[in-house]
C-alpha positions, 0 to 999 in steps of 0.5 A: 656240241656243248652240254647246253646245246645237247640238253636243249635238243633232247628237251625239245625232242622228248618234251621233257625237263626230267633228269632221272637219277640212276641211284642204283643202291645195291641194298635196295636192289637186294631187298627188292630182288628185282634183277639177280640174287646179289652176294658176290661182287660180280653179282653186284656188278651184274645187278646194277648194270642190268637194273640201269639198262632196264630203267634206261630202256623204260624211260629214254624217250621221257627224259632230258638227262640221266644223272649217276651219283658215283657214291652208289657205285663206289660203295661196292668197290671196283665192280661198282665202278665197272657198273658205272663205266659200263652204264655210261658206255651203254648210254653213249652207244645206244642213246648218244643224244641224252646227256650224262651227268656225273654227280660226283660233287668234286672239289679239290685244288686245281692240280688234283681236279685234273685227275677228276676231269680225266675220270669224269669226262674221258674215262666215263664220257660224262657230259657234265659234273657236279662240283663244290664251290668252296675252294673258289674259281681258281681251284675248279678251273680245270672243269671250267676250261672244258668249254663243251662240258657242263659244270654244275656248282652246288648253290642251295642244296635240298637237304634239311641242314643246307642252311648251316653254311649256305644261309650265313651272311656275307656282306649282308647276303646269304652265302648261296646268293654270293655263290650264284652271283659269282658263278653268273658274273665271274665263273661263266666265261665259257657259258658252261656253268649251271647251279644246283638248287633244291626243290625243297627251298622254292623261295631260295630258288626264286632268288637264285633265278633272279640272279642268274637269268636264264642259266640252267639249274639242276633241281633235286628234291622232287618226289622222295624228298618232298619238294613241291612241283608247282612251286618249283616250276613257278620259282625256277623256270626261266624266261623261255619256260625252260632252264630246269633239269628236275631230278627224280631218282628213287621216285622213278627207278624204284617205282612199281612201273618206272616208265609210268612214273616218269611219264606221269611226272613229265606230263604233270610238268608240261601241264604246269608250264 
């Protein structure tokens, strides 16, 4: 089964376009006192893993994917990587129908990317990964060659400074449009490419949708970053009223009631579609 097929099935089953980001920031866990007292590496591992399991159990029937940003795990060393691995293993065992996105934003020469492919898809059992396009198609070919996996390429990111490079003109077009065009027309031979486009830039999201057709887009920026949900849906839904994975991390996982927040967002999306 391909990533897209797996995604389509869970979207239909859970009636959801929500991707929950398991950004288990150890500092927030410590400050909130949600799970364990956290001081030793072992306690950090236990805290992240237990927290993730709690969020998964509260939201698994409300999501279309989980996204794990590796930075929040790598930041505490090997115990964090263990928490990342064990969270993925927990999902594979208990909820194998839910896609796992490893938000690693990898980019390197092709030979090095083979190592990243091994880590993300074999060791972590991820279904998709985020990558940078800067090195070109040749460099990320080890990812693209994985026909059953999703390759989610950064296009127009959600951060305030995104335009510094992404809006630079190349042959009269902003760079983000050139990326979208190349991915859609040249890189996507295996039909496993997707793009990251931030909800904080709905006009650009609309332009990307025009370029890529029905391709699925990962959309960060709703919630804590201030993206407008209605504008995002209007600009980003494809011809089937699908094609979006709307990511929410802090707004759900650190809420007083994560399940309630996830359900609220899912229902709001479904009303607006």
